[in-house]
N, C-alpha and C positions, 0 to 999 in steps of 0.2 A: 439303704437307698444307693443305687448304682451311680458311679461318677458321671457327670454330664459329658456329652460329646463336645469337644472344643471346636466351636464354629470358626474361631480365628485360624486354627490349624487347618480346617477344611478350606477356608477361603484362600489361604496362602500355603504354608507348610509348617510342620512342627519346628523345623530349624529356624524359620523366619520368626515365628512367635517366640521362640526361646531367646532370640537376639534382641527383640524390642518389646517383649510382652510383660504385662503386669498380671499376676494371677491370684494373689492373696493379700490379706491384711498385713501391712508392714513392708510389702514390696516397694522398692523405690528405684528411680532412675535419675541420674544426674547428667547434665550436658551443658553446652554453651551455644546460645544463639549466635550465629556468625557464619563465616564463609563455608564451614563444614556442615552446616545444617542441611536438613532434607530438602528444603525449598527456599528459594530466594525470589522475592517478587516486588513489584512496585505498582503505583497507580499512574496510568497514562493521562494525557491531557483531558480525556473525556471522563476520567474518574474510574475507569475500568481496571481490574486487576490483571497484570501481565506477569508471566513467568520470566524472570530476568535471565535465566539460563537458556531460554528458547528465543526470547525476543529482547535483545540487548537494549537497555534503557538509554535515553539521551544523556549526554554528558551532564553531570551535576545532579542527576536524579537520585533521591534518597531511596535506598532499597531496604526491604524488611526480610526477616528470616522466620522460618517455622520448622519445628521438629514434630515428628509423629511417633506415637506408641500405641500398642494394642492392649486392651483389657478384656479378660474373660473370667467369669466368677469361679471361685475355687470349689464350690460344691453345688449340688443340684437344688438345694433348698435356699440358696442365696437369692434374695429379692431386691437388694439395694446395695449401693456402694457410695462411699465418700472419697473423692480424690482431691488432693491439694497440690497446688503449684506455687512455689516460692522462689523469689529472687531478691537479692539485696541491691542490684544495680539497674534493674529496669522494672517497669510496671507490668507484671505478668497478666496474660489473659489466657484462660483455660476454655477450650471448646471440646465437647464430646459428641460424637454421632454414632449411630448404630447401623449395621448392615448385615445382610444374610450371608450364607456360605457361598453365594454366587457374586458377592461384592455389590449387591444392589442396595443402595442407601434407603433407609427407612425414614420418611419425612416426619414421622411422629417422635423420632428419637434424636433430637438436636437440642443441645444444652450449651449455654455460654455464660461465663462469669468473669467479671473484671476484678472486682474487689470483694474479698470474703466478708468485709464489713466496711461501712462508710469510712473513707479516709485511710483505709489500709491499702497502701500502694505497693506492698511487697508480697501479698498473698492473694491468690485466687482459689476458690474451692467450690466444688459441686457435689451435691448429694442427689443421686438419680436412682430411679427404679431400673432394675435390670431384668432381662429375659434370657432364658437358656438357649434360645434359637437365634441369638444375635451376637455378633462380635462388635466391640466398641473401639472406635478410633479416637485416641486422645491427642489433641493438638496443643502444642506449646507455642504461644505467640506473645507479642507485646501489645499493650493497649493501643499504641500508635499504629500498629500494623492494621488494626481494624478501623481506625477513625481518622487517620491522617490522609491527606491528598498531596499531590506533587507540589502544591503551592504552600503546604504547611511547613513550619520551621522544623529543622532536623531534630530528631529525638534519638537517644542511644539505641533503644529497642533491641539491644543485644547484650550478651554477657552470660555468666553462669546461672543455672537454675537447678532446682530439685523437684521432682514429681514423685508423689507418694500416695499409695493406697492407705488412707487413714483407718478405715473400717469397712467391713461388710456386715450387712444385716441379713438375718435369716428368718424364714418362716418357721414357726414352732411345728415340729413333726407331730402327726396325729398320735394319740396314745395307742398302745398295742391293744388288740381286741381282747375282751374279757374271756377268760377260760370258761368254757361251757361245762358245767357239771351236770351229769345225768342224775335225775332223782333216784333215791334209793328204792329198791324193790324188795320189800320185806319178805315176799314169798320166795325170792331166789337169793337171799343173803346179801343184798346191797345193790348198788348201782353198777352200771357198766354193761358192756356187751358180753353176754354169756353164751355166745354161739347159738343164736336162734332162740334164746330165752330158756334154755335147759339149765337148771341149777346144778351146781357141782357141790 
């Protein structure tokens, strides 16, 4: 089976995918939600999300951070993936969405998880189906970033985290076709192609 065409590399570039990409079981990325994160945002007085680096927040506004990574399956027969986000200092929230080579978002491929299990405030985990014609954006956030508003009490929502591809699941490849045996031809000494049926 030929290797799949990497849609993430088509949408961005091989170099960009190499810098933030996840490609196979066991791959992991570590980082810190904070001022060096990909995005900083806040909720305005109307509850709308604002990019804090484009629209400076009013004094005293609590801001949140988000980091992004890309995932593309390691083989053409991969049909699912489990990705886990852990942090010991904030309640992590994991969000995954899919898009095509032109960076058009697929509304059917949006997945969010806060707690991998009830009461587990250190781990978020998603098991999702994957397609070979989609690139997957994996967002690292905190629970407060999704649920707080400007009037909510401050929450750390920042600190170190680890993102990991726990496992990939694959479709069972079809069995090879059976070898076709020609019936023996007793008049010509057995089976096989004898050059127009002339026995030797």
